[in-house]
N, CA, C and O atoms as a CHARMM CRD file, in Angstrom:
* protein
*
  364
    1    1 MET  N     27.52600 -50.74200 -15.59900 PROA 1      0.00000
    2    1 MET  CA    27.71000 -52.05500 -16.37400 PROA 1      0.00000
    3    1 MET  C     27.03200 -53.27100 -15.33700 PROA 1      0.00000
    4    1 MET  O     26.34800 -54.21400 -15.73600 PROA 1      0.00000
    5    2 VAL  N     27.42100 -52.98100 -13.85700 PROA 2      0.00000
    6    2 VAL  CA    27.14100 -53.96800 -12.89500 PROA 2      0.00000
    7    2 VAL  C     25.64200 -53.99100 -13.02100 PROA 2      0.00000
    8    2 VAL  O     25.00100 -55.04000 -12.95600 PROA 2      0.00000
    9    3 HSD  N     25.02600 -52.64000 -13.22800 PROA 3      0.00000
   10    3 HSD  CA    23.06700 -52.49400 -12.89300 PROA 3      0.00000
   11    3 HSD  C     22.91200 -53.25700 -14.26300 PROA 3      0.00000
   12    3 HSD  O     22.28000 -54.31000 -14.16400 PROA 3      0.00000
   13    4 GLN  N     23.41400 -52.89500 -15.65800 PROA 4      0.00000
   14    4 GLN  CA    23.06500 -53.99400 -16.84900 PROA 4      0.00000
   15    4 GLN  C     22.64400 -55.58200 -16.63500 PROA 4      0.00000
   16    4 GLN  O     21.66700 -56.31200 -16.80200 PROA 4      0.00000
   17    5 ASN  N     24.04300 -55.64500 -16.14600 PROA 5      0.00000
   18    5 ASN  CA    24.09800 -57.12600 -15.84500 PROA 5      0.00000
   19    5 ASN  C     23.21500 -57.54300 -14.87400 PROA 5      0.00000
   20    5 ASN  O     22.54200 -58.51500 -15.22000 PROA 5      0.00000
   21    6 VAL  N     22.99900 -57.11000 -13.75000 PROA 6      0.00000
   22    6 VAL  CA    22.09400 -57.21900 -12.86100 PROA 6      0.00000
   23    6 VAL  C     20.67000 -57.50000 -13.57900 PROA 6      0.00000
   24    6 VAL  O     20.07300 -58.55700 -13.37300 PROA 6      0.00000
   25    7 HSD  N     20.23300 -56.64000 -14.30800 PROA 7      0.00000
   26    7 HSD  CA    18.88800 -56.14500 -14.94600 PROA 7      0.00000
   27    7 HSD  C     18.85700 -57.47700 -15.77500 PROA 7      0.00000
   28    7 HSD  O     17.95900 -58.29800 -15.58800 PROA 7      0.00000
   29    8 GLN  N     19.82500 -57.66900 -16.66900 PROA 8      0.00000
   30    8 GLN  CA    19.90900 -58.89700 -17.60200 PROA 8      0.00000
   31    8 GLN  C     19.44800 -60.50600 -17.03500 PROA 8      0.00000
   32    8 GLN  O     18.56200 -61.25400 -17.44900 PROA 8      0.00000
   33    9 GLN  N     20.69600 -60.71900 -15.64000 PROA 9      0.00000
   34    9 GLN  CA    20.41800 -61.58800 -14.87900 PROA 9      0.00000
   35    9 GLN  C     18.78400 -61.99900 -14.36100 PROA 9      0.00000
   36    9 GLN  O     18.06400 -62.98700 -14.50800 PROA 9      0.00000
   37   10 LEU  N     18.66900 -60.88700 -13.79300 PROA 10     0.00000
   38   10 LEU  CA    17.12800 -60.62100 -13.26000 PROA 10     0.00000
   39   10 LEU  C     16.04900 -61.17400 -14.12400 PROA 10     0.00000
   40   10 LEU  O     15.30100 -62.07700 -13.75200 PROA 10     0.00000
   41   11 GLN  N     15.98700 -60.50600 -15.48200 PROA 11     0.00000
   42   11 GLN  CA    15.14800 -61.12400 -16.42700 PROA 11     0.00000
   43   11 GLN  C     15.18500 -62.43200 -16.52000 PROA 11     0.00000
   44   11 GLN  O     14.14800 -63.09000 -16.44100 PROA 11     0.00000
   45   12 GLN  N     16.49900 -63.04800 -16.72000 PROA 12     0.00000
   46   12 GLN  CA    16.62800 -64.50000 -17.33900 PROA 12     0.00000
   47   12 GLN  C     16.03900 -65.11200 -15.72100 PROA 12     0.00000
   48   12 GLN  O     15.07400 -65.83500 -15.96300 PROA 12     0.00000
   49   13 ILE  N     16.21700 -65.07300 -14.69400 PROA 13     0.00000
   50   13 ILE  CA    15.58200 -65.79700 -13.57200 PROA 13     0.00000
   51   13 ILE  C     14.15500 -65.47700 -13.61300 PROA 13     0.00000
   52   13 ILE  O     13.34000 -66.34800 -13.30600 PROA 13     0.00000
   53   14 SER  N     13.83500 -64.48500 -13.91200 PROA 14     0.00000
   54   14 SER  CA    12.15100 -64.08400 -14.21900 PROA 14     0.00000
   55   14 SER  C     11.52900 -65.06800 -15.18800 PROA 14     0.00000
   56   14 SER  O     10.41000 -65.57200 -15.09800 PROA 14     0.00000
   57   15 LYS  N     12.43200 -65.25600 -16.12200 PROA 15     0.00000
   58   15 LYS  CA    11.91900 -66.43300 -17.16100 PROA 15     0.00000
   59   15 LYS  C     11.92100 -67.79600 -16.84800 PROA 15     0.00000
   60   15 LYS  O     11.22100 -68.59800 -17.46500 PROA 15     0.00000
   61   16 GLN  N     12.83600 -68.18000 -15.71500 PROA 16     0.00000
   62   16 GLN  CA    13.05600 -69.33200 -15.54900 PROA 16     0.00000
   63   16 GLN  C     11.64400 -69.59800 -14.46900 PROA 16     0.00000
   64   16 GLN  O     10.89800 -70.57500 -14.54000 PROA 16     0.00000
   65   17 LEU  N     11.51500 -68.36000 -13.39900 PROA 17     0.00000
   66   17 LEU  CA    10.66300 -68.60500 -12.54400 PROA 17     0.00000
   67   17 LEU  C      9.06500 -69.03800 -12.96200 PROA 17     0.00000
   68   17 LEU  O      8.30100 -69.82300 -12.40000 PROA 17     0.00000
   69   18 HSD  N      8.88800 -68.23800 -14.12700 PROA 18     0.00000
   70   18 HSD  CA     7.73000 -68.62500 -14.78600 PROA 18     0.00000
   71   18 HSD  C      7.49700 -70.00800 -15.20200 PROA 18     0.00000
   72   18 HSD  O      6.53000 -70.76100 -15.08600 PROA 18     0.00000
   73   19 GLU  N      8.65400 -70.12700 -15.71600 PROA 19     0.00000
   74   19 GLU  CA     8.28400 -71.63900 -16.46600 PROA 19     0.00000
   75   19 GLU  C      8.31200 -72.73200 -15.02400 PROA 19     0.00000
   76   19 GLU  O      7.65300 -73.77000 -14.97000 PROA 19     0.00000
   77   20 ALA  N      9.07300 -72.31000 -14.09800 PROA 20     0.00000
   78   20 ALA  CA     8.69100 -73.42200 -12.68900 PROA 20     0.00000
   79   20 ALA  C      7.25800 -73.09300 -12.42500 PROA 20     0.00000
   80   20 ALA  O      6.58700 -74.12300 -12.37100 PROA 20     0.00000
   81   21 GLN  N      6.56900 -72.00400 -12.24200 PROA 21     0.00000
   82   21 GLN  CA     5.39900 -71.74400 -12.04100 PROA 21     0.00000
   83   21 GLN  C      4.59200 -72.61200 -12.54300 PROA 21     0.00000
   84   21 GLN  O      3.86600 -73.32300 -11.84800 PROA 21     0.00000
   85   22 GLU  N      4.64800 -72.65000 -14.12100 PROA 22     0.00000
   86   22 GLU  CA     3.98700 -73.34700 -14.97300 PROA 22     0.00000
   87   22 GLU  C      3.96400 -74.71500 -14.85600 PROA 22     0.00000
   88   22 GLU  O      2.94000 -75.34300 -15.12200 PROA 22     0.00000
   89   23 SER  N      5.22200 -75.37900 -14.40100 PROA 23     0.00000
   90   23 SER  CA     4.98800 -76.44800 -14.40800 PROA 23     0.00000
   91   23 SER  C      4.40100 -76.90300 -13.17200 PROA 23     0.00000
   92   23 SER  O      3.76000 -77.95300 -13.22600 PROA 23     0.00000
   93   24 ALA  N      4.51200 -76.23900 -11.95000 PROA 24     0.00000
   94   24 ALA  CA     3.55300 -76.14400 -10.89000 PROA 24     0.00000
   95   24 ALA  C      1.93100 -76.28200 -11.03900 PROA 24     0.00000
   96   24 ALA  O      1.14700 -76.97500 -10.39100 PROA 24     0.00000
   97   25 ARG  N      1.72500 -75.45100 -12.03400 PROA 25     0.00000
   98   25 ARG  CA     0.54700 -75.23100 -11.89300 PROA 25     0.00000
   99   25 ARG  C     -0.15800 -76.56300 -12.84100 PROA 25     0.00000
  100   25 ARG  O     -1.26200 -77.05700 -12.61400 PROA 25     0.00000
  101   26 LEU  N      0.59800 -76.89500 -13.71800 PROA 26     0.00000
  102   26 LEU  CA     0.29000 -78.19600 -14.87800 PROA 26     0.00000
  103   26 LEU  C      0.25500 -79.38400 -13.88300 PROA 26     0.00000
  104   26 LEU  O     -0.50500 -80.31100 -14.16500 PROA 26     0.00000
  105   27 ALA  N      0.92800 -79.45300 -12.85100 PROA 27     0.00000
  106   27 ALA  CA     1.08200 -80.65600 -12.00600 PROA 27     0.00000
  107   27 ALA  C      0.37200 -80.73700 -10.72200 PROA 27     0.00000
  108   27 ALA  O      0.49600 -81.60800  -9.86100 PROA 27     0.00000
  109   28 GLN  N     -0.44300 -79.63200 -10.71800 PROA 28     0.00000
  110   28 GLN  CA    -1.34000 -79.34900  -9.38500 PROA 28     0.00000
  111   28 GLN  C     -2.40500 -80.69900  -9.12800 PROA 28     0.00000
  112   28 GLN  O     -3.41900 -80.84700  -9.81000 PROA 28     0.00000
  113   29 GLY  N     -1.99300 -81.65800  -8.01900 PROA 29     0.00000
  114   29 GLY  CA    -2.63200 -82.47700  -7.55300 PROA 29     0.00000
  115   29 GLY  C     -2.89800 -83.85200  -8.78400 PROA 29     0.00000
  116   29 GLY  O     -3.87700 -84.59000  -8.67000 PROA 29     0.00000
  117   30 SER  N     -1.87100 -84.02600  -9.92000 PROA 30     0.00000
  118   30 SER  CA    -1.82700 -85.09800 -10.51600 PROA 30     0.00000
  119   30 SER  C     -0.31400 -85.60400 -10.93700 PROA 30     0.00000
  120   30 SER  O      0.09400 -86.72100 -11.25600 PROA 30     0.00000
  121   31 ASP  N      0.18500 -84.65200 -10.84200 PROA 31     0.00000
  122   31 ASP  CA     1.83400 -85.21300 -11.60900 PROA 31     0.00000
  123   31 ASP  C      2.93900 -84.86900 -10.50000 PROA 31     0.00000
  124   31 ASP  O      3.36000 -83.73800 -10.25900 PROA 31     0.00000
  125   32 PRO  N      3.32600 -86.04200  -9.87900 PROA 32     0.00000
  126   32 PRO  CA     4.40700 -85.59500  -9.21300 PROA 32     0.00000
  127   32 PRO  C      5.79900 -85.42600  -9.26300 PROA 32     0.00000
  128   32 PRO  O      6.64000 -84.96700  -8.49100 PROA 32     0.00000
  129   33 GLN  N      5.81400 -85.99500 -10.54500 PROA 33     0.00000
  130   33 GLN  CA     7.12700 -85.84900 -11.42400 PROA 33     0.00000
  131   33 GLN  C      7.39600 -84.55400 -11.84800 PROA 33     0.00000
  132   33 GLN  O      8.50100 -84.03100 -11.70400 PROA 33     0.00000
  133   34 LEU  N      6.09300 -83.81500 -12.55000 PROA 34     0.00000
  134   34 LEU  CA     5.96800 -82.23600 -12.68800 PROA 34     0.00000
  135   34 LEU  C      6.45000 -81.32800 -11.43700 PROA 34     0.00000
  136   34 LEU  O      7.30700 -80.44600 -11.48400 PROA 34     0.00000
  137   35 LEU  N      5.70200 -81.74600 -10.29800 PROA 35     0.00000
  138   35 LEU  CA     6.02900 -81.17900  -9.00100 PROA 35     0.00000
  139   35 LEU  C      7.59400 -81.11200  -9.00600 PROA 35     0.00000
  140   35 LEU  O      8.23600 -80.06200  -9.03700 PROA 35     0.00000
  141   36 GLU  N      8.18600 -82.53900  -8.96700 PROA 36     0.00000
  142   36 GLU  CA     9.31500 -82.45300  -8.81600 PROA 36     0.00000
  143   36 GLU  C     10.31700 -81.67400  -9.71800 PROA 36     0.00000
  144   36 GLU  O     11.41700 -81.17800  -9.47800 PROA 36     0.00000
  145   37 GLN  N      9.62700 -81.73500 -10.72600 PROA 37     0.00000
  146   37 GLN  CA    10.66900 -80.67100 -11.80000 PROA 37     0.00000
  147   37 GLN  C     10.30000 -79.17900 -11.53600 PROA 37     0.00000
  148   37 GLN  O     11.09300 -78.27100 -11.78300 PROA 37     0.00000
  149   38 ALA  N      9.25300 -79.00400 -11.10100 PROA 38     0.00000
  150   38 ALA  CA     9.45100 -77.47700 -10.57700 PROA 38     0.00000
  151   38 ALA  C      9.96600 -77.00100  -9.25800 PROA 38     0.00000
  152   38 ALA  O     10.15700 -75.88900  -8.76400 PROA 38     0.00000
  153   39 ASP  N     10.13600 -78.33300  -8.83300 PROA 39     0.00000
  154   39 ASP  CA    10.96200 -77.94000  -7.17300 PROA 39     0.00000
  155   39 ASP  C     12.56500 -77.73900  -7.59600 PROA 39     0.00000
  156   39 ASP  O     13.36500 -76.93900  -7.11100 PROA 39     0.00000
  157   40 GLN  N     12.75700 -78.62000  -8.54400 PROA 40     0.00000
  158   40 GLN  CA    14.28500 -78.28800  -9.12800 PROA 40     0.00000
  159   40 GLN  C     14.63100 -77.02000  -9.83400 PROA 40     0.00000
  160   40 GLN  O     15.73400 -76.48800  -9.71000 PROA 40     0.00000
  161   41 GLN  N     13.70400 -76.56100 -10.55100 PROA 41     0.00000
  162   41 GLN  CA    13.49100 -75.23000 -11.10800 PROA 41     0.00000
  163   41 GLN  C     13.70600 -74.25300 -10.30000 PROA 41     0.00000
  164   41 GLN  O     14.53000 -73.36000 -10.49700 PROA 41     0.00000
  165   42 LEU  N     12.80300 -74.38300  -9.10200 PROA 42     0.00000
  166   42 LEU  CA    12.83600 -73.56200  -8.05100 PROA 42     0.00000
  167   42 LEU  C     14.05500 -73.19900  -7.59700 PROA 42     0.00000
  168   42 LEU  O     14.37900 -72.02400  -7.42500 PROA 42     0.00000
  169   43 ASN  N     14.91300 -74.34200  -7.34400 PROA 43     0.00000
  170   43 ASN  CA    15.86600 -74.69700  -6.57400 PROA 43     0.00000
  171   43 ASN  C     17.16400 -73.64200  -7.59200 PROA 43     0.00000
  172   43 ASN  O     18.03800 -72.87100  -7.19500 PROA 43     0.00000
  173   44 GLU  N     16.88000 -73.94000  -8.57200 PROA 44     0.00000
  174   44 GLU  CA    18.20600 -73.31000  -9.49900 PROA 44     0.00000
  175   44 GLU  C     17.72800 -72.02900  -9.75400 PROA 44     0.00000
  176   44 GLU  O     18.61100 -71.26100 -10.13500 PROA 44     0.00000
  177   45 VAL  N     16.67200 -71.57800  -9.66900 PROA 45     0.00000
  178   45 VAL  CA    16.33100 -69.78200  -9.31600 PROA 45     0.00000
  179   45 VAL  C     16.55000 -69.49800  -8.36500 PROA 45     0.00000
  180   45 VAL  O     16.77400 -68.29300  -8.24400 PROA 45     0.00000
  181   46 GLU  N     16.61200 -70.11200  -7.45200 PROA 46     0.00000
  182   46 GLU  CA    17.11000 -69.66200  -5.59600 PROA 46     0.00000
  183   46 GLU  C     18.73300 -69.32400  -5.84100 PROA 46     0.00000
  184   46 GLU  O     19.36200 -68.32300  -5.49800 PROA 46     0.00000
  185   47 GLN  N     19.18000 -70.51200  -6.55400 PROA 47     0.00000
  186   47 GLN  CA    20.78800 -70.44800  -6.60300 PROA 47     0.00000
  187   47 GLN  C     21.14200 -69.07500  -7.41400 PROA 47     0.00000
  188   47 GLN  O     21.99600 -68.26000  -7.06300 PROA 47     0.00000
  189   48 GLN  N     20.37800 -68.99400  -8.47600 PROA 48     0.00000
  190   48 GLN  CA    20.61600 -67.81700  -9.49200 PROA 48     0.00000
  191   48 GLN  C     20.17600 -66.45800  -8.39500 PROA 48     0.00000
  192   48 GLN  O     20.92600 -65.49900  -8.21700 PROA 48     0.00000
  193   49 LEU  N     19.57400 -66.52700  -8.09900 PROA 49     0.00000
  194   49 LEU  CA    19.36200 -64.90300  -7.14600 PROA 49     0.00000
  195   49 LEU  C     20.45200 -65.20900  -6.01100 PROA 49     0.00000
  196   49 LEU  O     21.02700 -64.21900  -5.55900 PROA 49     0.00000
  197   50 GLN  N     20.76400 -66.32100  -5.55500 PROA 50     0.00000
  198   50 GLN  CA    22.31200 -65.88800  -4.57500 PROA 50     0.00000
  199   50 GLN  C     23.23000 -65.60700  -4.97500 PROA 50     0.00000
  200   50 GLN  O     24.05400 -65.06600  -4.23800 PROA 50     0.00000
  201   51 ASN  N     23.50800 -65.84300  -6.32000 PROA 51     0.00000
  202   51 ASN  CA    24.45100 -65.34100  -7.24400 PROA 51     0.00000
  203   51 ASN  C     24.29700 -63.90600  -7.63500 PROA 51     0.00000
  204   51 ASN  O     25.27000 -63.15800  -7.54000 PROA 51     0.00000
  205   52 VAL  N     23.34400 -63.54300  -7.99300 PROA 52     0.00000
  206   52 VAL  CA    22.94800 -62.14900  -8.46400 PROA 52     0.00000
  207   52 VAL  C     23.54400 -61.10400  -7.09200 PROA 52     0.00000
  208   52 VAL  O     24.31800 -60.14700  -7.10100 PROA 52     0.00000
  209   53 GLN  N     22.79300 -61.78200  -5.97000 PROA 53     0.00000
  210   53 GLN  CA    23.02100 -61.27500  -4.32900 PROA 53     0.00000
  211   53 GLN  C     24.70000 -60.89100  -4.28000 PROA 53     0.00000
  212   53 GLN  O     25.23500 -59.82800  -3.96500 PROA 53     0.00000
  213   54 ASN  N     25.24300 -62.05400  -4.67300 PROA 54     0.00000
  214   54 ASN  CA    26.62400 -61.79300  -4.07000 PROA 54     0.00000
  215   54 ASN  C     27.31300 -61.01900  -5.23500 PROA 54     0.00000
  216   54 ASN  O     28.01700 -60.09500  -4.82600 PROA 54     0.00000
  217   55 GLN  N     27.28300 -61.15800  -6.43600 PROA 55     0.00000
  218   55 GLN  CA    27.84500 -60.17900  -7.46700 PROA 55     0.00000
  219   55 GLN  C     27.36000 -58.63800  -7.22500 PROA 55     0.00000
  220   55 GLN  O     28.22400 -57.77400  -7.37800 PROA 55     0.00000
  221   56 ALA  N     26.29700 -58.30800  -6.92900 PROA 56     0.00000
  222   56 ALA  CA    25.92800 -57.15200  -6.96900 PROA 56     0.00000
  223   56 ALA  C     25.90200 -56.49600  -5.56300 PROA 56     0.00000
  224   56 ALA  O     26.13500 -55.30200  -5.37500 PROA 56     0.00000
  225   57 GLY  N     25.56400 -57.48700  -4.49400 PROA 57     0.00000
  226   57 GLY  CA    25.32200 -56.75600  -3.07600 PROA 57     0.00000
  227   57 GLY  C     24.20100 -56.13500  -2.81100 PROA 57     0.00000
  228   57 GLY  O     23.10400 -56.57700  -3.15400 PROA 57     0.00000
  229   58 ALA  N     24.37700 -55.03400  -2.16400 PROA 58     0.00000
  230   58 ALA  CA    22.66800 -54.48300  -1.40200 PROA 58     0.00000
  231   58 ALA  C     22.17000 -53.78800  -2.90400 PROA 58     0.00000
  232   58 ALA  O     21.05500 -53.27800  -2.79500 PROA 58     0.00000
  233   59 GLU  N     22.69900 -53.67900  -4.12300 PROA 59     0.00000
  234   59 GLU  CA    21.91500 -52.79100  -5.02600 PROA 59     0.00000
  235   59 GLU  C     21.04000 -53.91200  -5.60100 PROA 59     0.00000
  236   59 GLU  O     19.87500 -53.73000  -5.95500 PROA 59     0.00000
  237   60 SER  N     21.84900 -55.37700  -5.68400 PROA 60     0.00000
  238   60 SER  CA    20.33700 -56.19500  -5.83100 PROA 60     0.00000
  239   60 SER  C     19.29800 -56.23500  -5.15900 PROA 60     0.00000
  240   60 SER  O     18.18400 -56.11200  -5.66700 PROA 60     0.00000
  241   61 THR  N     19.49900 -56.40800  -3.96100 PROA 61     0.00000
  242   61 THR  CA    18.30400 -56.54500  -2.83200 PROA 61     0.00000
  243   61 THR  C     17.47400 -55.64300  -3.06100 PROA 61     0.00000
  244   61 THR  O     16.28100 -55.92000  -3.18300 PROA 61     0.00000
  245   62 GLU  N     17.92400 -54.42000  -3.16100 PROA 62     0.00000
  246   62 GLU  CA    17.14800 -53.07400  -3.32400 PROA 62     0.00000
  247   62 GLU  C     16.28300 -52.77400  -4.94400 PROA 62     0.00000
  248   62 GLU  O     15.46300 -51.94200  -5.33400 PROA 62     0.00000
  249   63 ASN  N     17.01800 -53.99100  -5.58000 PROA 63     0.00000
  250   63 ASN  CA    16.62000 -53.92500  -7.16100 PROA 63     0.00000
  251   63 ASN  C     15.05700 -54.28600  -7.01700 PROA 63     0.00000
  252   63 ASN  O     14.89200 -55.46200  -6.69300 PROA 63     0.00000
  253   64 PRO  N     13.78400 -53.48900  -7.19500 PROA 64     0.00000
  254   64 PRO  CA    12.47600 -54.20200  -7.18600 PROA 64     0.00000
  255   64 PRO  C     12.05500 -55.40600  -8.04000 PROA 64     0.00000
  256   64 PRO  O     11.09000 -56.10300  -7.72700 PROA 64     0.00000
  257   65 GLN  N     12.86700 -55.64800  -9.21500 PROA 65     0.00000
  258   65 GLN  CA    12.55800 -57.08900  -9.89300 PROA 65     0.00000
  259   65 GLN  C     13.29700 -57.79700  -9.26900 PROA 65     0.00000
  260   65 GLN  O     12.94500 -58.96300  -9.44500 PROA 65     0.00000
  261   66 PHE  N     14.52600 -57.69800  -8.33600 PROA 66     0.00000
  262   66 PHE  CA    14.95800 -58.43600  -7.54500 PROA 66     0.00000
  263   66 PHE  C     14.07000 -59.21000  -6.24800 PROA 66     0.00000
  264   66 PHE  O     13.93900 -60.39300  -5.93200 PROA 66     0.00000
  265   67 GLN  N     13.67600 -58.24600  -5.82300 PROA 67     0.00000
  266   67 GLN  CA    12.12400 -58.50300  -4.77400 PROA 67     0.00000
  267   67 GLN  C     11.33000 -58.98500  -5.14000 PROA 67     0.00000
  268   67 GLN  O     10.98800 -59.91200  -4.40700 PROA 67     0.00000
  269   68 GLN  N     10.43000 -58.79900  -6.45800 PROA 68     0.00000
  270   68 GLN  CA     9.66900 -59.37900  -6.90700 PROA 68     0.00000
  271   68 GLN  C      9.98700 -60.93000  -7.16900 PROA 68     0.00000
  272   68 GLN  O      9.14100 -61.76100  -6.83900 PROA 68     0.00000
  273   69 ALA  N     11.10600 -61.30200  -7.71400 PROA 69     0.00000
  274   69 ALA  CA    11.46600 -62.39100  -8.16100 PROA 69     0.00000
  275   69 ALA  C     11.48400 -63.57600  -7.00200 PROA 69     0.00000
  276   69 ALA  O     11.15900 -64.75800  -7.10800 PROA 69     0.00000
  277   70 TYR  N     12.03600 -62.75400  -5.72400 PROA 70     0.00000
  278   70 TYR  CA    12.54600 -63.48500  -4.66700 PROA 70     0.00000
  279   70 TYR  C     10.95200 -63.77300  -3.95500 PROA 70     0.00000
  280   70 TYR  O     10.86500 -64.78200  -3.25500 PROA 70     0.00000
  281   71 GLU  N      9.76100 -62.94300  -4.11800 PROA 71     0.00000
  282   71 GLU  CA     8.66300 -63.04800  -3.76100 PROA 71     0.00000
  283   71 GLU  C      7.83000 -64.09100  -4.46900 PROA 71     0.00000
  284   71 GLU  O      6.88600 -64.71000  -3.97900 PROA 71     0.00000
  285   72 GLN  N      8.31600 -64.19600  -5.69200 PROA 72     0.00000
  286   72 GLN  CA     7.54700 -65.25700  -6.36200 PROA 72     0.00000
  287   72 GLN  C      8.32400 -66.69800  -6.02400 PROA 72     0.00000
  288   72 GLN  O      7.77800 -67.77000  -5.76200 PROA 72     0.00000
  289   73 LEU  N      9.32400 -66.50200  -6.08000 PROA 73     0.00000
  290   73 LEU  CA    10.37800 -67.88000  -5.84000 PROA 73     0.00000
  291   73 LEU  C      9.45300 -68.41500  -4.61300 PROA 73     0.00000
  292   73 LEU  O      8.84000 -69.47600  -4.73700 PROA 73     0.00000
  293   74 HSD  N      9.37300 -67.61400  -3.38400 PROA 74     0.00000
  294   74 HSD  CA     8.79800 -67.89000  -2.05300 PROA 74     0.00000
  295   74 HSD  C      7.35200 -68.36800  -2.37300 PROA 74     0.00000
  296   74 HSD  O      6.99700 -69.47500  -1.96700 PROA 74     0.00000
  297   75 ASP  N      6.71700 -67.77900  -2.90500 PROA 75     0.00000
  298   75 ASP  CA     5.29100 -68.31400  -3.39500 PROA 75     0.00000
  299   75 ASP  C      4.60200 -69.49100  -4.15800 PROA 75     0.00000
  300   75 ASP  O      3.46700 -69.95600  -4.05700 PROA 75     0.00000
  301   76 THR  N      5.84600 -69.87600  -5.09200 PROA 76     0.00000
  302   76 THR  CA     5.71600 -70.80100  -5.77800 PROA 76     0.00000
  303   76 THR  C      6.34100 -72.03700  -5.12000 PROA 76     0.00000
  304   76 THR  O      5.82600 -73.10000  -5.46600 PROA 76     0.00000
  305   77 ARG  N      7.28700 -72.10500  -4.29300 PROA 77     0.00000
  306   77 ARG  CA     7.82100 -72.75800  -3.51600 PROA 77     0.00000
  307   77 ARG  C      6.80900 -73.47700  -2.60000 PROA 77     0.00000
  308   77 ARG  O      6.66300 -74.69700  -2.67200 PROA 77     0.00000
  309   78 GLN  N      6.18700 -72.79100  -1.82900 PROA 78     0.00000
  310   78 GLN  CA     5.14400 -72.94900  -0.99400 PROA 78     0.00000
  311   78 GLN  C      4.00600 -73.73600  -1.64800 PROA 78     0.00000
  312   78 GLN  O      3.57200 -74.66700  -0.97000 PROA 78     0.00000
  313   79 GLN  N      3.31200 -73.47800  -3.13500 PROA 79     0.00000
  314   79 GLN  CA     2.32800 -73.90900  -3.77700 PROA 79     0.00000
  315   79 GLN  C      3.09900 -75.41300  -3.98900 PROA 79     0.00000
  316   79 GLN  O      2.44400 -76.39700  -3.64500 PROA 79     0.00000
  317   80 VAL  N      4.14300 -75.57800  -4.41100 PROA 80     0.00000
  318   80 VAL  CA     4.72300 -76.69500  -4.92000 PROA 80     0.00000
  319   80 VAL  C      5.01100 -77.78000  -3.75200 PROA 80     0.00000
  320   80 VAL  O      4.87400 -78.99700  -3.87700 PROA 80     0.00000
  321   81 GLN  N      5.39700 -77.15800  -2.70200 PROA 81     0.00000
  322   81 GLN  CA     5.20300 -78.13200  -1.24600 PROA 81     0.00000
  323   81 GLN  C      3.67400 -78.38200  -0.71800 PROA 81     0.00000
  324   81 GLN  O      3.36600 -79.44300  -0.17400 PROA 81     0.00000
  325   82 GLU  N      2.73200 -77.30400  -0.92700 PROA 82     0.00000
  326   82 GLU  CA     1.50100 -77.77600  -0.40100 PROA 82     0.00000
  327   82 GLU  C      1.04900 -79.14200  -1.67900 PROA 82     0.00000
  328   82 GLU  O      0.52700 -80.18800  -1.29400 PROA 82     0.00000
  329   83 ALA  N      1.31100 -78.92100  -2.92900 PROA 83     0.00000
  330   83 ALA  CA     0.66400 -79.69500  -3.75400 PROA 83     0.00000
  331   83 ALA  C      1.49000 -81.12000  -3.54900 PROA 83     0.00000
  332   83 ALA  O      0.83700 -82.15800  -3.65400 PROA 83     0.00000
  333   84 GLN  N      2.68400 -81.18500  -3.30500 PROA 84     0.00000
  334   84 GLN  CA     3.44700 -82.67600  -2.98900 PROA 84     0.00000
  335   84 GLN  C      2.68400 -82.96000  -1.71700 PROA 84     0.00000
  336   84 GLN  O      2.25500 -84.10300  -1.56100 PROA 84     0.00000
  337   85 GLN  N      2.45600 -81.99800  -0.74600 PROA 85     0.00000
  338   85 GLN  CA     1.80200 -82.36400   0.55600 PROA 85     0.00000
  339   85 GLN  C      0.30000 -83.44600   0.15500 PROA 85     0.00000
  340   85 GLN  O      0.00100 -84.62900   0.31600 PROA 85     0.00000
  341   86 ASN  N     -0.24900 -82.39600  -0.35000 PROA 86     0.00000
  342   86 ASN  CA    -1.70500 -83.42800  -1.04900 PROA 86     0.00000
  343   86 ASN  C     -1.48800 -84.62000  -1.72900 PROA 86     0.00000
  344   86 ASN  O     -2.11700 -85.63600  -1.43600 PROA 86     0.00000
  345   87 ASN  N     -0.54500 -84.58300  -2.72700 PROA 87     0.00000
  346   87 ASN  CA    -0.48000 -85.82700  -3.21700 PROA 87     0.00000
  347   87 ASN  C      0.03800 -87.06600  -2.25400 PROA 87     0.00000
  348   87 ASN  O     -0.47200 -88.17600  -2.40800 PROA 87     0.00000
  349   88 ASN  N      1.00400 -86.86700  -1.31600 PROA 88     0.00000
  350   88 ASN  CA     1.39600 -87.73300  -0.39500 PROA 88     0.00000
  351   88 ASN  C      0.09400 -88.22600   0.77800 PROA 88     0.00000
  352   88 ASN  O      0.06600 -89.26400   1.44000 PROA 88     0.00000
  353   89 ASP  N     -0.84800 -87.18300   0.75900 PROA 89     0.00000
  354   89 ASP  CA    -2.01500 -87.51500   1.39600 PROA 89     0.00000
  355   89 ASP  C     -2.70900 -88.41300   0.81600 PROA 89     0.00000
  356   89 ASP  O     -3.22700 -89.39200   1.35300 PROA 89     0.00000
  357   90 VAL  N     -2.75200 -88.03600  -0.56900 PROA 90     0.00000
  358   90 VAL  CA    -3.93800 -89.00300  -1.20000 PROA 90     0.00000
  359   90 VAL  C     -3.29200 -90.60700  -1.16700 PROA 90     0.00000
  360   90 VAL  O     -3.91900 -91.64400  -0.95200 PROA 90     0.00000
  361   91 LEU  N     -1.87500 -90.45200  -1.44500 PROA 91     0.00000
  362   91 LEU  CA    -1.34000 -92.06000  -1.25000 PROA 91     0.00000
  363   91 LEU  C     -1.28600 -92.66000   0.04600 PROA 91     0.00000
  364   91 LEU  O     -0.89800 -93.82100   0.17300 PROA 91     0.00000
């Protein structure tokens, strides 16, 4: 049961992560408000990943879907931070 619950949670996290990635992509270089929205979405995703890890322990961190979501979270957060920095440099 725990495995199924982890899988469902990770599917939801993946969906939210894709939404954050889309917000970041749309905001690239032009919309600081969308970048802020993407950053907030990423914070929520990160919290949810931590919740899954707390609930399922090692099972979650060994799950390839969890690992992929964590890597995508990190990569997307880096893109958002770079875009925010680029916006700040322009101003």
